C-alpha positions in Angstrom: -7.1 26.4 -40.5 -5.5 26.9 -37.0 -6.9 29.7 -35.2 -4.1 32.3 -35.3 -4.3 36.3 -36.3 -3.3 35.4 -40.1 -6.8 35.5 -41.3 -7.3 38.9 -39.8 -4.4 40.3 -41.7 -5.2 38.6 -44.9 -8.5 39.2 -45.4 -10.4 42.3 -47.0 -12.8 43.4 -44.2 -15.5 45.4 -45.8 -18.6 46.4 -43.4 -21.8 45.5 -44.7 -25.0 45.1 -42.7 -27.4 42.1 -43.4 -25.9 41.4 -47.1 -24.3 38.4 -47.7 -20.5 38.0 -47.9 -20.2 37.2 -51.4 -21.9 40.5 -52.5 -19.4 42.9 -52.8 -17.1 40.3 -54.7 -14.1 41.7 -52.8 -13.8 39.3 -49.9 -10.9 36.9 -49.8 -10.9 33.2 -49.3 -10.6 33.7 -45.6 -13.9 36.0 -45.0 -16.2 33.0 -45.1 -14.3 30.9 -42.4 -12.9 33.5 -40.1 -11.8 32.5 -36.6 -13.5 34.1 -33.6 -11.5 35.4 -30.8 -13.1 36.9 -28.1 -11.3 36.9 -24.8 -7.6 36.8 -24.5 -5.2 37.2 -21.4 -4.6 40.9 -21.2 -1.3 42.3 -19.6 -1.2 46.2 -20.5 2.0 46.6 -18.1 3.8 45.0 -20.8 4.9 45.4 -24.6 2.0 43.3 -26.2 3.6 40.8 -28.7 1.0 38.6 -31.5 3.9 37.4 -33.2 3.3 33.8 -31.4 -0.1 34.2 -33.0 1.4 34.9 -36.8 4.1 32.4 -36.5 2.9 28.9 -37.4 4.2 26.3 -35.3 6.9 23.9 -36.7 5.9 20.3 -36.1 9.6 18.8 -36.7 13.1 20.1 -37.7 12.4 17.9 -41.2 9.5 20.4 -42.3 9.7 21.2 -45.8 11.3 25.0 -45.9 8.2 27.6 -46.4 8.2 29.8 -49.1 9.2 33.4 -47.9 7.9 36.5 -49.7 9.5 38.9 -47.4 11.5 40.9 -49.8 10.5 43.8 -51.7 11.0 42.9 -55.5 11.8 39.2 -54.5 10.9 36.2 -56.3 7.1 35.3 -56.5 5.4 32.0 -56.3 2.2 31.3 -58.5 -0.6 30.7 -56.3 -1.6 27.0 -57.3 2.1 25.7 -56.3 2.2 27.6 -53.0 3.2 25.4 -50.0 0.0 27.3 -48.2 -3.1 25.2 -48.6 -5.0 28.2 -48.0 -3.5 29.8 -51.0 -3.6 27.2 -53.3 -7.6 27.1 -52.5 -7.8 30.9 -53.3 -6.0 30.3 -56.7 -8.5 27.4 -57.4 -11.4 30.0 -56.6 -10.0 32.4 -58.9 -9.8 29.7 -61.7 -13.3 28.6 -60.9 -15.2 32.0 -60.4 -13.0 34.6 -62.2 -13.0 36.0 -65.7 -10.3 36.3 -68.2 -10.2 40.4 -68.6 -9.6 40.3 -72.4 -12.7 38.0 -72.9 -14.8 40.0 -70.6 -14.0 43.2 -72.7 -14.6 41.2 -75.7 -18.0 40.0 -74.7 -18.7 43.9 -73.6 -18.0 44.7 -77.3 -20.8 42.4 -78.6 -18.4 39.5 -79.1 -20.2 35.8 -79.2 -17.1 34.2 -78.3 -17.1 32.5 -74.7 -15.7 34.3 -71.4 -13.4 31.9 -70.1 -11.9 31.7 -66.6 -8.5 32.6 -65.8 -5.9 29.2 -66.3 -2.9 31.1 -66.9 -0.9 32.6 -63.9 0.9 35.3 -64.7 4.7 34.7 -64.2 5.4 38.3 -63.0 2.6 38.2 -59.9 1.8 34.4 -59.5 -1.8 35.0 -59.9 -4.0 33.5 -62.3 -5.0 36.3 -64.6 -6.2 35.2 -68.2 -7.4 32.6 -70.1 -4.1 31.8 -71.8 -0.9 33.2 -72.5 -1.8 34.8 -75.7 -4.3 36.7 -73.8 -2.1 37.7 -71.0 0.6 39.2 -73.4 -2.5 41.4 -74.9 -3.4 43.1 -72.0 -1.3 46.1 -71.4 -3.3 47.5 -68.7 -2.5 44.7 -66.6 1.1 45.1 -66.9 1.2 48.9 -66.3 -1.6 48.9 -63.5 -2.3 45.5 -61.8 0.6 43.4 -62.1 2.8 45.0 -59.4 0.1 45.3 -57.3 -0.8 41.4 -57.4 2.6 40.8 -57.0 2.8 42.8 -53.7 -0.2 40.8 -52.6 1.2 37.6 -53.1 4.4 38.2 -51.0 2.5 39.7 -48.4 0.2 36.6 -48.4 3.4 34.3 -48.3 5.2 36.3 -45.9 2.4 35.7 -43.3 2.8 31.8 -43.5 6.6 32.0 -44.0 7.4 31.1 -40.3 9.6 33.8 -39.6 9.5 35.7 -36.4 6.9 38.3 -37.1 8.4 41.0 -35.0 6.3 44.0 -36.4 3.1 42.5 -34.5 5.1 43.2 -31.1 3.2 46.5 -30.1 4.1 49.0 -27.6 2.1 49.5 -24.4 1.0 52.9 -22.7 2.9 55.6 -23.8 4.7 58.1 -21.4 3.0 61.2 -20.6 5.7 63.5 -21.8 5.7 61.9 -25.2 3.4 63.8 -27.8 2.1 61.3 -30.8 1.9 62.8 -34.4 -1.1 61.9 -36.0 -0.3 62.9 -39.5 0.4 59.5 -41.3 1.2 56.2 -40.5 5.0 56.8 -40.7 5.0 59.5 -38.0 2.6 57.8 -36.0 4.6 54.4 -35.8 7.7 56.6 -35.0 6.6 58.7 -32.3 4.2 55.9 -31.1 7.5 53.9 -30.6 6.5 51.2 -33.0 10.2 50.1 -33.3 10.1 47.0 -35.3 7.8 48.1 -38.2 10.8 48.6 -40.2 9.8 48.0 -43.7 7.0 48.9 -46.3 5.6 45.2 -46.0 5.7 45.3 -42.1 3.8 48.7 -42.4 1.2 46.8 -44.7 0.7 44.2 -42.1 0.4 46.4 -39.4 -1.8 48.6 -40.8 -4.3 46.3 -41.7 -5.1 45.3 -38.0 -4.7 49.2 -36.7 -7.0 51.1 -39.5 -9.8 50.7 -37.4 -8.8 51.7 -34.0 -6.4 54.5 -35.4 -9.0 55.8 -37.5 -11.4 56.3 -34.8 -8.5 57.9 -32.7 -7.7 60.3 -35.7 -11.1 61.7 -35.5 -11.0 62.4 -32.0 -7.6 63.1 -30.8 -6.5 66.6 -30.0 -3.6 66.3 -32.9 -6.3 65.0 -35.4 -5.0 65.5 -39.0 -8.4 66.7 -39.7 -8.6 70.3 -39.0 -10.5 73.4 -40.7 -7.8 73.5 -43.2 -8.0 69.9 -44.0 -11.9 69.7 -44.8 -13.4 69.8 -40.9 -16.3 72.2 -41.1 -17.3 74.9 -38.9 -20.0 72.7 -37.5 -17.6 69.5 -37.3 -15.3 71.6 -35.2 -18.3 72.2 -32.9 -18.9 68.3 -32.2 -15.3 67.1 -32.1 -14.9 70.1 -29.5 -18.0 68.6 -27.3 -16.0 65.2 -27.4 -12.6 66.6 -26.4 -14.0 68.9 -23.5 -15.7 65.5 -22.3 -11.9 63.9 -22.7 -10.5 67.0 -20.7 -12.8 66.3 -17.9 -11.5 63.0 -17.8 -8.2 64.3 -17.6 -9.0 66.8 -14.6 -10.8 64.3 -12.6 -7.6 62.4 -12.2 -6.6 65.1 -9.3 -10.1 65.7 -8.4 -11.8 63.4 -6.7 -15.2 65.0 -6.6 -14.9 65.5 -10.4 -14.3 61.5 -10.6 -17.3 60.5 -9.0 -19.3 62.1 -11.9 -17.2 61.1 -14.9 -19.1 59.4 -17.5 -17.3 57.1 -20.2 -16.8 57.8 -23.7 -19.2 55.6 -25.9 -18.2 54.8 -29.4 -20.6 52.5 -31.2 -19.3 50.7 -34.5 -22.3 50.1 -36.6 -22.5 47.3 -38.8 -19.8 45.8 -37.2 -18.3 42.8 -38.7 -14.6 42.0 -39.0 -13.5 44.7 -36.7 -15.7 43.2 -33.9 -13.6 39.7 -34.4 -10.3 41.6 -34.0 -8.3 40.4 -30.6 -9.1 43.0 -27.7 -5.3 43.8 -27.5 -5.9 45.6 -30.9 -8.1 48.1 -29.3 -5.7 48.7 -26.4 -3.7 50.9 -29.4 -6.9 53.1 -29.1 -7.1 53.1 -25.4 -3.4 54.2 -25.2 -3.8 57.3 -27.1 -6.6 58.7 -24.6 -5.0 57.1 -21.3 -7.5 59.2 -19.0 -10.6 58.5 -20.6 -12.8 55.4 -20.2 -14.1 54.1 -23.5 -17.0 51.6 -24.1 -16.8 50.3 -27.5 -20.1 49.0 -28.7 -20.4 46.4 -32.1 -23.4 46.5 -33.3 -24.6 44.4 -36.2 -26.4 41.2 -37.2 -22.8 39.9 -38.4 -21.2 41.0 -35.2 -20.3 37.7 -33.4 -18.1 38.4 -30.5 -17.7 34.6 -29.0 -18.2 31.2 -30.8 -21.2 30.2 -28.6 -22.5 33.8 -29.1 -23.1 33.9 -25.2 -20.3 36.5 -24.3 -21.4 40.5 -24.9 -19.3 42.1 -22.8 -15.4 41.8 -22.7 -13.7 44.0 -19.9 -9.9 44.5 -21.6 -8.9 46.8 -18.8 -10.7 48.9 -16.1 -11.0 51.5 -18.8 -11.5 49.8 -21.8 -14.7 47.9 -22.2 -16.2 46.3 -25.6 -19.8 45.2 -25.8 -21.1 43.4 -28.5 -25.1 43.4 -30.0 -26.0 41.0 -32.5 -29.0 43.5 -34.0 -29.8 46.1 -36.4 -28.9 49.6 -34.4 -32.7 50.9 -35.0 -34.1 47.9 -33.4 -31.6 47.6 -30.5 -31.6 51.5 -30.0 -33.5 51.2 -26.6 -30.2 49.8 -25.2 -28.3 52.6 -25.5 -30.4 55.8 -24.8 -30.2 58.6 -24.4 -27.4 60.1 -26.1 -25.3 62.9 -25.6 -23.3 64.6 -28.4 -20.4 65.2 -25.5 -20.0 61.7 -24.8 -21.2 59.6 -27.9 -20.0 59.0 -31.4 -20.6 56.8 -34.3 -18.6 54.8 -36.4 -19.3 52.9 -40.0 -16.5 51.2 -41.6 -17.2 50.7 -45.3 -21.2 50.6 -44.5 -22.2 50.2 -48.5 -25.3 52.8 -47.7 -25.3 53.5 -51.6 -25.8 49.8 -52.4 -28.9 48.7 -53.9 -29.2 45.7 -51.1 -28.0 48.0 -48.2 -29.7 50.8 -48.5 -33.1 49.9 -47.5 -31.9 48.2 -44.5 -29.6 51.3 -43.2 -32.4 53.9 -44.1 -33.9 53.4 -40.5 -30.8 53.4 -38.9 -29.7 56.6 -40.5 -33.1 58.3 -39.6 -32.2 57.2 -36.1 -28.8 58.3 -36.0 -29.8 61.7 -37.2 -32.0 62.4 -34.1 -29.5 61.8 -31.8 -27.4 64.9 -33.0 -24.2 62.8 -32.5 -21.1 63.1 -34.6 -21.2 59.9 -37.4 -17.8 59.1 -38.9 -17.8 56.8 -42.0 -15.7 55.2 -44.7 -15.3 53.7 -47.7 -13.1 51.2 -49.5 -12.2 53.3 -52.6 -13.5 56.6 -54.2 -16.5 55.3 -55.7 -17.7 53.2 -52.7 -17.2 56.7 -50.7 -19.1 58.7 -53.0 -21.9 56.6 -54.0 -22.6 56.4 -49.9 -22.4 60.3 -49.9 -24.7 60.6 -52.8 -27.3 58.5 -51.1 -27.2 60.1 -47.8 -27.9 63.5 -49.8 -30.5 62.0 -51.8 -32.5 60.7 -49.0 -31.4 62.9 -45.9 -29.9 66.1 -47.3 -32.1 68.8 -45.7 -31.8 67.1 -42.7 -27.9 66.6 -42.3 -25.1 68.9 -41.2 -21.6 67.8 -42.9 -18.7 67.9 -40.4 -15.9 66.4 -42.4 -15.5 66.7 -46.3 -15.0 63.4 -48.1 -11.1 62.7 -48.3 -8.5 60.1 -48.2 -8.0 58.9 -44.6 -4.2 59.1 -43.7 -4.9 55.7 -41.8 -6.3 53.4 -44.2 -5.1 50.2 -44.6 -1.7 49.7 -46.7 -3.0 46.5 -48.3 -5.1 46.1 -51.4 -7.5 43.5 -51.6 -8.9 42.0 -54.9 -11.9 40.5 -56.3 -12.1 36.6 -56.5 -14.4 37.2 -59.6 -12.4 40.3 -61.4 -8.6 40.9 -60.3 -9.1 44.2 -61.5 -11.5 45.0 -58.9 -9.9 46.2 -55.7 -10.5 47.5 -52.5 -8.7 48.9 -49.5 -10.3 48.9 -46.2 -11.0 52.4 -44.8 -9.7 53.9 -47.9 -11.5 57.3 -47.4 -13.5 59.1 -44.5 -16.3 61.7 -44.0 -18.5 62.5 -41.2 -22.0 63.9 -40.5 -24.9 64.5 -37.7 -28.3 65.4 -37.7 -29.2 69.0 -38.3 -29.1 71.3 -35.3 -31.3 74.4 -35.8 -30.5 77.7 -34.4 -33.2 79.8 -32.7 -34.1 82.9 -34.5 -35.8 85.8 -33.4 -38.1 87.6 -35.3 -37.5 91.7 -35.5 
């Protein structure tokens, strides 16, 4: 597979620390062979274009025309007949490891009939969904709930490989000081941030798949954050966020005060359990830096599956003087000595779909959560659907309930990925990167005077 950006957009990036990649059942065919890109030439003064990385190179003018699925509601191609080798391999994986939903339901009801693999490809979505046309006709739930989402996923994957000019990946550079960014939703963000080439629902899905990580971070910290007291931010949450914003205000004031500038400390953002987000091109995180133009940002990617470069030798990437990426292939509680001391005014933690509530992840995360609570810093976490989100929150409440202050009530993340990814083993199971979000920190105890 060519080392381009396509896999970053086409895959589902659930974050798991120390858990085998196949454990979630929601990883795409590209998950296990994700190319690693660590250092790319940076030109922050110009509009950033990634279209050359998305658009496959045409070998000759006589090449076979590639199917394009860029029209909403247009035709779909069966995965097994796709011009793309990767998509055909995905169809083969589904047919080999997947199950027919009707057969599975019958087995759950006590039937002794064999549960077959999905060999029949749905003519509406192109995915192999059932063992036979008969079972496909019987499955009303597929036709009403799943088929149109699978159809969209099929069109998106083919569109990324269609060879067209991917103009939506021409990202804007620094924002003018007089321009205000609206952080209410993807629509208002793209409009006010001047993403002029994002002009369709499909383009929004492609771009949101990449930007969900940096913009979710920005939404949590920005002065115009969508998370307010009226939308789930708690009183304790307001205190923690205000502390971080006070530091960013100092960064802004230091631009005109040389004495203050000599004492500026960078804002440190720790991404725990980092995997796919650590492998994104550094250009992507420039979009986070542009939203905080006065603040030096140091982003730490920490986790056993965090691989910053092919030879694993490069641990620091200086994207710009104000944006530095650092990589640590360790569990946080084992590498914590690299980062101490912590300060709630300059440090914040993010965990993207960590899987705290999964039976395999719970014991691995437990010592990390204990150390996180000791820092008293803000911790933001996401989940890839509602059940995943609430399972993690329930585990936190059970294991650390008396030690936690909740900062942000669980809710749908306005900057979640707009793409839905499906399990190879069961196409009825889906996931969305950073679907929901919540926040917490270690409990602070107020001094009380006895009368």
